[in-house]
N, CA, C, O and the ligand as a Tripos MOL2 file, in Angstrom:
@<TRIPOS>MOLECULE
protein
  261   259    66     0     0
PROTEIN
NO_CHARGES

@<TRIPOS>ATOM
      1 N         259.8800  -35.9500   17.9630 N.3       1 MET1
      2 CA        259.0660  -36.5000   18.9980 C.3       1 MET1
      3 C         259.8640  -37.2570   20.0680 C.2       1 MET1
      4 O         260.7060  -38.1090   19.7820 O.2       1 MET1
      5 N         259.5360  -36.8820   21.3540 N.am      2 PRO2
      6 CA        260.2720  -37.3640   22.3280 C.3       2 PRO2
      7 C         259.7320  -38.7030   22.8350 C.2       2 PRO2
      8 O         259.6140  -38.8990   24.0450 O.2       2 PRO2
      9 N         259.4130  -39.5940   21.9570 N.am      3 VAL3
     10 CA        258.8770  -40.8200   22.3340 C.3       3 VAL3
     11 C         260.0850  -41.8740   21.8770 C.2       3 VAL3
     12 O         260.3950  -42.0000   20.6930 O.2       3 VAL3
     13 N         260.6160  -42.4850   22.7620 N.am      4 TYR4
     14 CA        261.6720  -43.4550   22.4200 C.3       4 TYR4
     15 C         261.4020  -44.9160   22.5480 C.2       4 TYR4
     16 O         260.6850  -45.3320   23.4580 O.2       4 TYR4
     17 N         261.8850  -45.6190   21.7730 N.am      5 GLU5
     18 CA        261.7840  -47.2400   21.9090 C.3       5 GLU5
     19 C         262.7890  -47.6850   22.9300 C.2       5 GLU5
     20 O         263.8830  -47.1330   23.0470 O.2       5 GLU5
     21 N         262.3970  -48.6890   23.6600 N.am      6 PHE6
     22 CA        263.4400  -49.1380   24.7030 C.3       6 PHE6
     23 C         263.2530  -50.7120   24.5740 C.2       6 PHE6
     24 O         262.2290  -51.2380   24.1380 O.2       6 PHE6
     25 N         264.2510  -51.3130   24.9630 N.am      7 LYS7
     26 CA        264.3100  -52.6620   25.0900 C.3       7 LYS7
     27 C         264.8920  -53.1720   26.4910 C.2       7 LYS7
     28 O         266.0270  -52.7930   26.7760 O.2       7 LYS7
     29 N         264.2420  -53.9600   27.3430 N.am      8 CYS8
     30 CA        264.6610  -54.5690   28.2600 C.3       8 CYS8
     31 C         265.7680  -55.4330   28.3440 C.2       8 CYS8
     32 O         265.5220  -56.5230   27.8280 O.2       8 CYS8
     33 N         266.8440  -55.3370   28.7910 N.am      9 GLU9
     34 CA        267.8850  -56.4330   28.9150 C.3       9 GLU9
     35 C         267.5810  -57.5330   29.6030 C.2       9 GLU9
     36 O         268.0930  -58.6000   29.2630 O.2       9 GLU9
     37 N         266.7670  -57.4720   30.6030 N.am     10 ASP10
     38 CA        266.4970  -58.4850   31.4750 C.3      10 ASP10
     39 C         265.3790  -59.3640   30.8760 C.2      10 ASP10
     40 O         265.6110  -60.5730   30.8590 O.2      10 ASP10
     41 N         264.2520  -58.9550   30.4040 N.am     11 CYS11
     42 CA        263.1870  -59.9060   30.0210 C.3      11 CYS11
     43 C         263.0020  -59.8680   28.5500 C.2      11 CYS11
     44 O         262.2400  -60.6450   27.9750 O.2      11 CYS11
     45 N         263.7290  -58.9270   27.9210 N.am     12 GLY12
     46 CA        263.8850  -58.7520   26.4360 C.3      12 GLY12
     47 C         262.7440  -58.1430   25.7210 C.2      12 GLY12
     48 O         262.6290  -58.1260   24.4950 O.2      12 GLY12
     49 N         261.7110  -57.5260   26.7700 N.am     13 LYS13
     50 CA        260.5360  -56.8470   26.1690 C.3      13 LYS13
     51 C         260.9030  -55.6310   25.5020 C.2      13 LYS13
     52 O         261.8290  -54.9660   25.9670 O.2      13 LYS13
     53 N         260.2550  -55.2300   24.4040 N.am     14 GLU14
     54 CA        260.3810  -53.8010   23.9380 C.3      14 GLU14
     55 C         259.0610  -53.0810   24.2160 C.2      14 GLU14
     56 O         257.9440  -53.5950   24.1580 O.2      14 GLU14
     57 N         259.3730  -51.7330   24.5460 N.am     15 PHE15
     58 CA        258.1940  -50.8040   24.6880 C.3      15 PHE15
     59 C         258.7200  -49.4040   24.3560 C.2      15 PHE15
     60 O         259.8980  -49.1330   24.1270 O.2      15 PHE15
     61 N         257.6370  -48.5070   24.3590 N.am     16 GLU16
     62 CA        257.7780  -47.1470   24.0140 C.3      16 GLU16
     63 C         257.6870  -46.3620   25.3250 C.2      16 GLU16
     64 O         257.0020  -46.8060   26.2460 O.2      16 GLU16
     65 N         258.2620  -45.3680   25.4220 N.am     17 LYS17
     66 CA        258.2140  -44.6140   26.4980 C.3      17 LYS17
     67 C         258.2710  -43.0740   26.1360 C.2      17 LYS17
     68 O         259.0170  -42.7120   25.2260 O.2      17 LYS17
     69 N         257.5170  -42.1820   26.8140 N.am     18 PHE18
     70 CA        257.5020  -40.7790   26.4240 C.3      18 PHE18
     71 C         258.5970  -40.2360   27.4580 C.2      18 PHE18
     72 O         258.4870  -40.4310   28.6690 O.2      18 PHE18
     73 N         259.6040  -39.5780   26.9130 N.am     19 VAL19
     74 CA        260.6580  -39.0920   27.6170 C.3      19 VAL19
     75 C         260.8350  -37.6880   27.3250 C.2      19 VAL19
     76 O         261.1030  -37.2840   26.1940 O.2      19 VAL19
     77 N         260.6700  -36.8500   28.4510 N.am     20 ILE20
     78 CA        260.8550  -35.4330   28.1450 C.3      20 ILE20
     79 C         262.2710  -34.9990   27.7780 C.2      20 ILE20
     80 O         262.5590  -34.4040   26.7390 O.2      20 ILE20
     81 N         262.9640  -35.2910   28.5590 N.am     21 SER21
     82 CA        264.3420  -34.9880   28.2900 C.3      21 SER21
     83 C         265.4460  -36.2000   28.4620 C.2      21 SER21
     84 O         265.1830  -37.2380   29.0690 O.2      21 SER21
     85 N         266.5220  -35.9690   27.9390 N.am     22 ALA22
     86 CA        267.4880  -37.0310   27.9350 C.3      22 ALA22
     87 C         268.0410  -37.5010   29.2290 C.2      22 ALA22
     88 O         268.6810  -38.5470   29.3280 O.2      22 ALA22
     89 N         267.7680  -36.6660   30.2630 N.am     23 SER23
     90 CA        268.2820  -37.0860   31.3950 C.3      23 SER23
     91 C         267.1370  -38.0000   32.2360 C.2      23 SER23
     92 O         267.3110  -38.6600   33.2610 O.2      23 SER23
     93 N         266.1430  -37.8440   31.5960 N.am     24 LYS24
     94 CA        265.0880  -38.8920   32.1340 C.3      24 LYS24
     95 C         265.1190  -40.2440   31.7460 C.2      24 LYS24
     96 O         264.4210  -41.1090   32.2770 O.2      24 LYS24
     97 N         266.0170  -40.4670   30.7120 N.am     25 VAL25
     98 CA        266.0850  -41.8040   30.1240 C.3      25 VAL25
     99 C         266.4950  -42.6250   31.1240 C.2      25 VAL25
    100 O         265.9070  -43.7020   31.2190 O.2      25 VAL25
    101 N         267.4540  -42.3490   31.9710 N.am     26 SER26
    102 CA        268.0940  -43.1210   33.0280 C.3      26 SER26
    103 C         267.1330  -43.5710   33.8470 C.2      26 SER26
    104 O         267.3540  -44.6430   34.4120 O.2      26 SER26
    105 N         265.8630  -42.8770   34.1040 N.am     27 GLU27
    106 CA        264.8840  -43.2170   35.0770 C.3      27 GLU27
    107 C         263.8440  -44.1760   34.5940 C.2      27 GLU27
    108 O         262.9330  -44.6100   35.2990 O.2      27 GLU27
    109 N         264.0330  -44.4540   33.4270 N.am     28 VAL28
    110 CA        262.9570  -45.3070   32.5810 C.3      28 VAL28
    111 C         263.2380  -46.8240   33.1760 C.2      28 VAL28
    112 O         264.3660  -47.3030   33.2920 O.2      28 VAL28
    113 N         262.1000  -47.4410   33.5050 N.am     29 LYS29
    114 CA        262.0840  -48.7450   33.9500 C.3      29 LYS29
    115 C         261.1950  -49.6770   33.0300 C.2      29 LYS29
    116 O         260.2320  -49.2940   32.3650 O.2      29 LYS29
    117 N         261.6560  -50.8870   33.1030 N.am     30 CYS30
    118 CA        260.7760  -51.8320   32.1880 C.3      30 CYS30
    119 C         259.3360  -51.9070   32.6980 C.2      30 CYS30
    120 O         259.1630  -52.2590   33.8650 O.2      30 CYS30
    121 N         258.2800  -51.6060   31.9200 N.am     31 PRO31
    122 CA        257.0190  -51.9160   32.5240 C.3      31 PRO31
    123 C         256.6340  -53.1830   32.7610 C.2      31 PRO31
    124 O         255.6670  -53.3450   33.5060 O.2      31 PRO31
    125 N         257.2080  -54.1780   32.2650 N.am     32 TYR32
    126 CA        257.1130  -55.6170   32.5860 C.3      32 TYR32
    127 C         257.6690  -56.2170   33.7790 C.2      32 TYR32
    128 O         256.9670  -56.8440   34.5720 O.2      32 TYR32
    129 N         258.7530  -56.0640   33.9070 N.am     33 CYS33
    130 CA        259.5220  -56.5920   35.0610 C.3      33 CYS33
    131 C         260.2110  -55.4610   36.0740 C.2      33 CYS33
    132 O         260.8550  -55.7940   37.0680 O.2      33 CYS33
    133 N         260.0010  -54.1860   35.7110 N.am     34 GLY34
    134 CA        260.4430  -53.2150   36.7780 C.3      34 GLY34
    135 C         262.0630  -52.8580   36.5280 C.2      34 GLY34
    136 O         262.5920  -51.9400   37.1540 O.2      34 GLY34
    137 N         262.7470  -53.6120   35.6240 N.am     35 SER35
    138 CA        264.1900  -53.4640   35.7210 C.3      35 SER35
    139 C         264.4830  -52.2360   35.0910 C.2      35 SER35
    140 O         263.7780  -51.8400   34.1630 O.2      35 SER35
    141 N         265.5970  -51.4990   35.5610 N.am     36 GLN36
    142 CA        266.0840  -50.3730   34.8380 C.3      36 GLN36
    143 C         267.2520  -50.6590   33.9120 C.2      36 GLN36
    144 O         268.0410  -49.8150   33.4870 O.2      36 GLN36
    145 N         267.2560  -51.9140   33.6650 N.am     37 ASN37
    146 CA        268.4370  -52.2960   32.7470 C.3      37 ASN37
    147 C         267.8500  -52.4170   31.2700 C.2      37 ASN37
    148 O         267.7010  -53.4710   30.6520 O.2      37 ASN37
    149 N         267.5590  -51.1870   30.8430 N.am     38 VAL38
    150 CA        266.9890  -50.9070   29.4460 C.3      38 VAL38
    151 C         267.7490  -50.1360   28.6720 C.2      38 VAL38
    152 O         268.4410  -49.2360   29.1470 O.2      38 VAL38
    153 N         267.6970  -50.4230   27.3440 N.am     39 LYS39
    154 CA        268.4230  -49.7020   26.3960 C.3      39 LYS39
    155 C         267.6000  -49.0460   25.2880 C.2      39 LYS39
    156 O         266.7110  -49.5910   24.6340 O.2      39 LYS39
    157 N         268.0390  -47.7790   25.1800 N.am     40 LYS40
    158 CA        267.2170  -47.0620   24.3220 C.3      40 LYS40
    159 C         267.3490  -47.3160   22.8910 C.2      40 LYS40
    160 O         268.5000  -47.2860   22.4550 O.2      40 LYS40
    161 N         266.4220  -47.5560   22.0900 N.am     41 LYS41
    162 CA        266.7170  -47.9320   20.7560 C.3      41 LYS41
    163 C         266.3850  -46.7150   19.9390 C.2      41 LYS41
    164 O         265.2210  -46.3690   19.7380 O.2      41 LYS41
    165 N         267.5690  -45.9880   19.4120 N.am     42 ILE42
    166 CA        267.4190  -44.8220   18.7590 C.3      42 ILE42
    167 C         268.3360  -44.9170   17.6650 C.2      42 ILE42
    168 O         269.4260  -45.4260   17.9270 O.2      42 ILE42
    169 N         268.1240  -44.5350   16.4990 N.am     43 SER43
    170 CA        269.0290  -44.5560   15.3320 C.3      43 SER43
    171 C         269.4470  -43.2990   15.0790 C.2      43 SER43
    172 O         269.2780  -42.7900   13.9710 O.2      43 SER43
    173 N         270.0740  -42.6300   16.1430 N.am     44 ALA44
    174 CA        270.6420  -41.1560   16.0810 C.3      44 ALA44
    175 C         272.0650  -41.3280   15.6830 C.2      44 ALA44
    176 O         272.7060  -40.3430   15.3150 O.2      44 ALA44
    177 N         272.5610  -42.4140   15.7260 N.am     45 CYS45
    178 CA        274.0750  -42.4890   15.2960 C.3      45 CYS45
    179 C         274.4610  -42.1130   13.8710 C.2      45 CYS45
    180 O         275.4990  -41.5620   13.5060 O.2      45 CYS45
    181 N         273.4420  -42.5100   13.1450 N.am     46 GLY46
    182 CA        273.8140  -42.1320   11.6210 C.3      46 GLY46
    183 C         273.3300  -40.7500   11.2380 C.2      46 GLY46
    184 O         273.3450  -40.4320   10.0490 O.2      46 GLY46
    185 N         272.9670  -40.0380   12.0200 N.am     47 ILE47
    186 CA        272.4350  -38.7840   11.7500 C.3      47 ILE47
    187 C         273.4500  -37.5830   11.8420 C.2      47 ILE47
    188 O         273.8760  -37.2260   12.9410 O.2      47 ILE47
    189 N         273.7670  -37.0700   10.8710 N.am     48 SER48
    190 CA        274.9450  -36.0070   10.8840 C.3      48 SER48
    191 C         274.1110  -34.5310   10.5520 C.2      48 SER48
    192 O         273.8230  -34.0700    9.4480 O.2      48 SER48
    193 N         273.8840  -34.0680   11.6700 N.am     49 GLY49
    194 CA        273.2290  -32.8410   11.3960 C.3      49 GLY49
    195 C         273.4490  -31.6730   12.5910 C.2      49 GLY49
    196 O         274.4790  -31.7600   13.2580 O.2      49 GLY49
    197 N         272.6670  -30.7760   12.8230 N.am     50 SER50
    198 CA        273.0130  -29.9040   13.5740 C.3      50 SER50
    199 C         272.6070  -30.3080   15.1510 C.2      50 SER50
    200 O         271.3880  -30.3950   15.2990 O.2      50 SER50
    201 N         273.1140  -30.4770   15.9230 N.am     51 SER51
    202 CA        272.8480  -30.9030   17.2780 C.3      51 SER51
    203 C         273.0980  -30.0120   18.1820 C.2      51 SER51
    204 O         274.2720  -29.9150   18.5380 O.2      51 SER51
    205 N         272.3100  -29.3180   18.6640 N.am     52 SER52
    206 CA        272.3120  -28.1930   19.6240 C.3      52 SER52
    207 C         272.3630  -28.6050   21.0740 C.2      52 SER52
    208 O         272.2130  -27.8180   22.0090 O.2      52 SER52
    209 N         272.5840  -29.8790   21.1870 N.am     53 SER53
    210 CA        272.5470  -30.4890   22.7120 C.3      53 SER53
    211 C         273.6920  -30.1910   23.3230 C.2      53 SER53
    212 O         274.7110  -30.0830   22.6410 O.2      53 SER53
    213 N         273.7230  -30.0250   24.5810 N.am     54 SER54
    214 CA        274.8670  -29.7030   25.1650 C.3      54 SER54
    215 C         275.8000  -31.0760   25.5120 C.2      54 SER54
    216 O         275.2640  -32.1410   25.2050 O.2      54 SER54
    217 N         277.0830  -31.1450   26.0960 N.am     55 SER55
    218 CA        277.8050  -32.2700   26.1840 C.3      55 SER55
    219 C         277.3100  -32.9530   27.2910 C.2      55 SER55
    220 O         276.2610  -32.5300   27.7770 O.2      55 SER55
    221 N         277.8680  -33.9580   27.8050 N.am     56 SER56
    222 CA        277.6510  -34.8790   28.8350 C.3      56 SER56
    223 C         276.4770  -35.5880   28.6010 C.2      56 SER56
    224 O         275.6990  -35.7940   29.5320 O.2      56 SER56
    225 N         276.1930  -36.0910   27.1770 N.am     57 THR57
    226 CA        275.0830  -36.9240   26.9210 C.3      57 THR57
    227 C         275.4890  -38.2920   26.9900 C.2      57 THR57
    228 O         274.6470  -39.1730   27.1670 O.2      57 THR57
    229 N         276.7760  -38.5630   26.8580 N.am     58 GLY58
    230 CA        277.1490  -39.9140   26.9100 C.3      58 GLY58
    231 C         276.6720  -40.9370   26.0110 C.2      58 GLY58
    232 O         276.4330  -42.1030   26.3270 O.2      58 GLY58
    233 N         276.5430  -40.3920   24.8130 N.am     59 ALA59
    234 CA        275.8730  -41.1550   23.7980 C.3      59 ALA59
    235 C         276.7870  -42.3370   23.4010 C.2      59 ALA59
    236 O         277.9920  -42.1830   23.2050 O.2      59 ALA59
    237 N         276.1500  -43.5300   23.2930 N.am     60 THR60
    238 CA        277.0680  -44.7320   22.9910 C.3      60 THR60
    239 C         276.4120  -45.1500   21.7090 C.2      60 THR60
    240 O         275.2290  -45.4880   21.6640 O.2      60 THR60
    241 N         277.3070  -45.1160   20.5380 N.am     61 CYS61
    242 CA        276.9340  -45.6930   19.1880 C.3      61 CYS61
    243 C         277.5060  -47.0370   19.0640 C.2      61 CYS61
    244 O         278.3610  -47.2750   18.2100 O.2      61 CYS61
    245 N         277.0670  -47.9370   19.8880 N.am     62 SER62
    246 CA        277.4900  -49.4220   19.6760 C.3      62 SER62
    247 C         276.2300  -49.9550   18.6370 C.2      62 SER62
    248 O         275.0340  -49.7440   18.8390 O.2      62 SER62
    249 N         276.7520  -50.6230   17.5950 N.am     63 PRO63
    250 CA        275.6930  -51.1620   16.5480 C.3      63 PRO63
    251 C         274.9860  -52.4030   17.3110 C.2      63 PRO63
    252 O         275.5560  -53.2300   18.0240 O.2      63 PRO63
    253 N         273.5850  -52.3370   16.9880 N.am     64 PHE64
    254 CA        273.0270  -53.6770   17.5240 C.3      64 PHE64
    255 C         273.3630  -54.7930   16.5840 C.2      64 PHE64
    256 O         273.8400  -54.7230   15.4510 O.2      64 PHE64
    257 N         273.0420  -55.7470   17.2300 N.am     65 GLY65
    258 CA        273.3070  -57.0880   16.5490 C.3      65 GLY65
    259 C         274.2050  -58.2430   17.1560 C.2      65 GLY65
    260 O         274.3640  -59.2930   16.5350 O.2      65 GLY65
    261 ZN        261.9840  -56.1330   31.5760 Zn       66 ZN66
@<TRIPOS>BOND
     1     1     2 1
     2     2     3 1
     3     3     4 2
     4     3     5 am
     5     5     6 1
     6     6     7 1
     7     7     8 2
     8     7     9 am
     9     9    10 1
    10    10    11 1
    11    11    12 2
    12    11    13 am
    13    13    14 1
    14    14    15 1
    15    15    16 2
    16    15    17 am
    17    17    18 1
    18    18    19 1
    19    19    20 2
    20    19    21 am
    21    21    22 1
    22    22    23 1
    23    23    24 2
    24    23    25 am
    25    25    26 1
    26    26    27 1
    27    27    28 2
    28    27    29 am
    29    29    30 1
    30    30    31 1
    31    31    32 2
    32    31    33 am
    33    33    34 1
    34    34    35 1
    35    35    36 2
    36    35    37 am
    37    37    38 1
    38    38    39 1
    39    39    40 2
    40    39    41 am
    41    41    42 1
    42    42    43 1
    43    43    44 2
    44    43    45 am
    45    45    46 1
    46    46    47 1
    47    47    48 2
    48    47    49 am
    49    49    50 1
    50    50    51 1
    51    51    52 2
    52    51    53 am
    53    53    54 1
    54    54    55 1
    55    55    56 2
    56    55    57 am
    57    57    58 1
    58    58    59 1
    59    59    60 2
    60    59    61 am
    61    61    62 1
    62    62    63 1
    63    63    64 2
    64    63    65 am
    65    65    66 1
    66    66    67 1
    67    67    68 2
    68    67    69 am
    69    69    70 1
    70    70    71 1
    71    71    72 2
    72    71    73 am
    73    73    74 1
    74    74    75 1
    75    75    76 2
    76    75    77 am
    77    77    78 1
    78    78    79 1
    79    79    80 2
    80    79    81 am
    81    81    82 1
    82    82    83 1
    83    83    84 2
    84    83    85 am
    85    85    86 1
    86    86    87 1
    87    87    88 2
    88    87    89 am
    89    89    90 1
    90    90    91 1
    91    91    92 2
    92    91    93 am
    93    93    94 1
    94    94    95 1
    95    95    96 2
    96    95    97 am
    97    97    98 1
    98    98    99 1
    99    99   100 2
   100    99   101 am
   101   101   102 1
   102   102   103 1
   103   103   104 2
   104   103   105 am
   105   105   106 1
   106   106   107 1
   107   107   108 2
   108   107   109 am
   109   109   110 1
   110   110   111 1
   111   111   112 2
   112   111   113 am
   113   113   114 1
   114   114   115 1
   115   115   116 2
   116   115   117 am
   117   117   118 1
   118   118   119 1
   119   119   120 2
   120   119   121 am
   121   121   122 1
   122   122   123 1
   123   123   124 2
   124   123   125 am
   125   125   126 1
   126   126   127 1
   127   127   128 2
   128   127   129 am
   129   129   130 1
   130   130   131 1
   131   131   132 2
   132   131   133 am
   133   133   134 1
   134   134   135 1
   135   135   136 2
   136   135   137 am
   137   137   138 1
   138   138   139 1
   139   139   140 2
   140   139   141 am
   141   141   142 1
   142   142   143 1
   143   143   144 2
   144   143   145 am
   145   145   146 1
   146   146   147 1
   147   147   148 2
   148   147   149 am
   149   149   150 1
   150   150   151 1
   151   151   152 2
   152   151   153 am
   153   153   154 1
   154   154   155 1
   155   155   156 2
   156   155   157 am
   157   157   158 1
   158   158   159 1
   159   159   160 2
   160   159   161 am
   161   161   162 1
   162   162   163 1
   163   163   164 2
   164   163   165 am
   165   165   166 1
   166   166   167 1
   167   167   168 2
   168   167   169 am
   169   169   170 1
   170   170   171 1
   171   171   172 2
   172   171   173 am
   173   173   174 1
   174   174   175 1
   175   175   176 2
   176   175   177 am
   177   177   178 1
   178   178   179 1
   179   179   180 2
   180   179   181 am
   181   181   182 1
   182   182   183 1
   183   183   184 2
   184   183   185 am
   185   185   186 1
   186   186   187 1
   187   187   188 2
   188   187   189 am
   189   189   190 1
   190   190   191 1
   191   191   192 2
   192   191   193 am
   193   193   194 1
   194   194   195 1
   195   195   196 2
   196   195   197 am
   197   197   198 1
   198   198   199 1
   199   199   200 2
   200   199   201 am
   201   201   202 1
   202   202   203 1
   203   203   204 2
   204   203   205 am
   205   205   206 1
   206   206   207 1
   207   207   208 2
   208   207   209 am
   209   209   210 1
   210   210   211 1
   211   211   212 2
   212   211   213 am
   213   213   214 1
   214   214   215 1
   215   215   216 2
   216   215   217 am
   217   217   218 1
   218   218   219 1
   219   219   220 2
   220   219   221 am
   221   221   222 1
   222   222   223 1
   223   223   224 2
   224   223   225 am
   225   225   226 1
   226   226   227 1
   227   227   228 2
   228   227   229 am
   229   229   230 1
   230   230   231 1
   231   231   232 2
   232   231   233 am
   233   233   234 1
   234   234   235 1
   235   235   236 2
   236   235   237 am
   237   237   238 1
   238   238   239 1
   239   239   240 2
   240   239   241 am
   241   241   242 1
   242   242   243 1
   243   243   244 2
   244   243   245 am
   245   245   246 1
   246   246   247 1
   247   247   248 2
   248   247   249 am
   249   249   250 1
   250   250   251 1
   251   251   252 2
   252   251   253 am
   253   253   254 1
   254   254   255 1
   255   255   256 2
   256   255   257 am
   257   257   258 1
   258   258   259 1
   259   259   260 2
@<TRIPOS>SUBSTRUCTURE
     1 MET1         2 RESIDUE 1 A MET
     2 PRO2         6 RESIDUE 1 A PRO
     3 VAL3        10 RESIDUE 1 A VAL
     4 TYR4        14 RESIDUE 1 A TYR
     5 GLU5        18 RESIDUE 1 A GLU
     6 PHE6        22 RESIDUE 1 A PHE
     7 LYS7        26 RESIDUE 1 A LYS
     8 CYS8        30 RESIDUE 1 A CYS
     9 GLU9        34 RESIDUE 1 A GLU
    10 ASP10       38 RESIDUE 1 A ASP
    11 CYS11       42 RESIDUE 1 A CYS
    12 GLY12       46 RESIDUE 1 A GLY
    13 LYS13       50 RESIDUE 1 A LYS
    14 GLU14       54 RESIDUE 1 A GLU
    15 PHE15       58 RESIDUE 1 A PHE
    16 GLU16       62 RESIDUE 1 A GLU
    17 LYS17       66 RESIDUE 1 A LYS
    18 PHE18       70 RESIDUE 1 A PHE
    19 VAL19       74 RESIDUE 1 A VAL
    20 ILE20       78 RESIDUE 1 A ILE
    21 SER21       82 RESIDUE 1 A SER
    22 ALA22       86 RESIDUE 1 A ALA
    23 SER23       90 RESIDUE 1 A SER
    24 LYS24       94 RESIDUE 1 A LYS
    25 VAL25       98 RESIDUE 1 A VAL
    26 SER26      102 RESIDUE 1 A SER
    27 GLU27      106 RESIDUE 1 A GLU
    28 VAL28      110 RESIDUE 1 A VAL
    29 LYS29      114 RESIDUE 1 A LYS
    30 CYS30      118 RESIDUE 1 A CYS
    31 PRO31      122 RESIDUE 1 A PRO
    32 TYR32      126 RESIDUE 1 A TYR
    33 CYS33      130 RESIDUE 1 A CYS
    34 GLY34      134 RESIDUE 1 A GLY
    35 SER35      138 RESIDUE 1 A SER
    36 GLN36      142 RESIDUE 1 A GLN
    37 ASN37      146 RESIDUE 1 A ASN
    38 VAL38      150 RESIDUE 1 A VAL
    39 LYS39      154 RESIDUE 1 A LYS
    40 LYS40      158 RESIDUE 1 A LYS
    41 LYS41      162 RESIDUE 1 A LYS
    42 ILE42      166 RESIDUE 1 A ILE
    43 SER43      170 RESIDUE 1 A SER
    44 ALA44      174 RESIDUE 1 A ALA
    45 CYS45      178 RESIDUE 1 A CYS
    46 GLY46      182 RESIDUE 1 A GLY
    47 ILE47      186 RESIDUE 1 A ILE
    48 SER48      190 RESIDUE 1 A SER
    49 GLY49      194 RESIDUE 1 A GLY
    50 SER50      198 RESIDUE 1 A SER
    51 SER51      202 RESIDUE 1 A SER
    52 SER52      206 RESIDUE 1 A SER
    53 SER53      210 RESIDUE 1 A SER
    54 SER54      214 RESIDUE 1 A SER
    55 SER55      218 RESIDUE 1 A SER
    56 SER56      222 RESIDUE 1 A SER
    57 THR57      226 RESIDUE 1 A THR
    58 GLY58      230 RESIDUE 1 A GLY
    59 ALA59      234 RESIDUE 1 A ALA
    60 THR60      238 RESIDUE 1 A THR
    61 CYS61      242 RESIDUE 1 A CYS
    62 SER62      246 RESIDUE 1 A SER
    63 PRO63      250 RESIDUE 1 A PRO
    64 PHE64      254 RESIDUE 1 A PHE
    65 GLY65      258 RESIDUE 1 A GLY
    66 ZN66       261 GROUP 0 **** ****
């Protein structure tokens, strides 16, 4: 499901957003303060499966905490 959870780094609010493609993630803005300084909350780092996505995704697997 292309619904991702985001957390705003500016106001700390968390929200869900429907994102069609990964490239649209960078266009997501915080609905509370309008900041684009949001982080996508996804637990895809631990998933080891068949990823047919192309390169240049720039996935960062930094652990939260
Ligand atoms: Zn915000």
